C-alpha positions, 0 to 999 in steps of 0.5 A: 485477467485470464479466463475472467479470473481476477488474480490477487497476490498477497506478498510474504504474509509470514514477513510483512503483515503487521498492523492488520495489513492482511485485511487489505487483501481481504477487502480487495478480494471481497470487493471484487466478489461483491461485483461478481468477479471470480477471484483467485487469491494467492498468498505467497510466503517468503520461501516461494516464488512470486508468480508473474501473472497476478493482476493486483499485488499487495505488500504490508508493513513489517519490522526492520529485519523482516523488511531486509529479508523481504527485500533481499528475496524480492531482488533475488526472485525479480518476479514482482518486477516482471509483473509490473513490467507486465502491467500488474497493480501493486499497493504497498504499506509501510516497509512495503512501500520502502521496499518498492523504492530505490533504497531504504535503511535496514536494521543494520543501519546500512543502505538496503537496495529496494526494487525501484519500482517507485521513485522514492528514497526512504531514510531513518528519521532523526526525530520522534516516531510518527505514530497516531491517526492521520487524515489527508486529501488524496491526489484530486487526479484519483477522484477519491474521498479523504484518506484516514489511516493510522501511521507508526513508523520511524522512516522518512521518504523522499519522493523523486520527479516521477513519483506523485504524492498519493495524498497531502495530510491535514493531521499526522506526519505522512512521509515524514519530510515535513512537507505534508506529503503521504505516500506516493504513487505512478501509474501502476504502483502505490505506496503509503504508510497508512495501516488501519488496515488502510483499505478497510478504512478507504474502500474506495482505494480498493475499487481504484486498485480494481478499476486499474486492474480491469481497465474500466472507468466504473464499477457496479455499486455496492453496499458501503454502509459498513465501511462508511460507518467505520470511516466516519467513526475513525475520522471523528475520533481523529478530529477530537481534541487530544 
């Protein structure tokens, strides 16, 4: 933070904002303001440079061609990589998650280099598309309640030795590898396949991002009744027999 202002950056809303993922930046902004923080939010389109002075960066999902375009521009720009080197926190969803890894399969069927900010590699799945509600248990080291979200992807993401699984699924596919893992993270970079938007379904993940950006162990309490009602409804719905 600079001058007591939290800087939140939403990356490429013109390319990567499917399934309501822009709601994630709204939740982070609101959760910060509820704690009395002064928030500067910057929506960066794909024809604009990525600022390196942000505290939290969010990147959403997108279709195959916009994903390729986003990856090309992010590699050429270099700003997000420099921001991570400066200690920024990054939260990514679906196509954004794949972009932050070492490589993924693009819309041309070719291996597309990612940014290498998290130790994962994504390929195209050969089976049925992963679609539906997901329930999972987030890595206990993060101290968060169960994960709820919605997945819609064909990708399969394999974790390397320095990436930790974000969650273990009880319902759904997650990374699509068959080992029950969902998402991945390291010290400052997080990736998930969960839409929903995922931070509206899981506001304590947004709080985790804030704590990491602020370098604090706790935040002042806030009214979570609306979020809990949404969580409980989605969890109950997912557990209903098909």
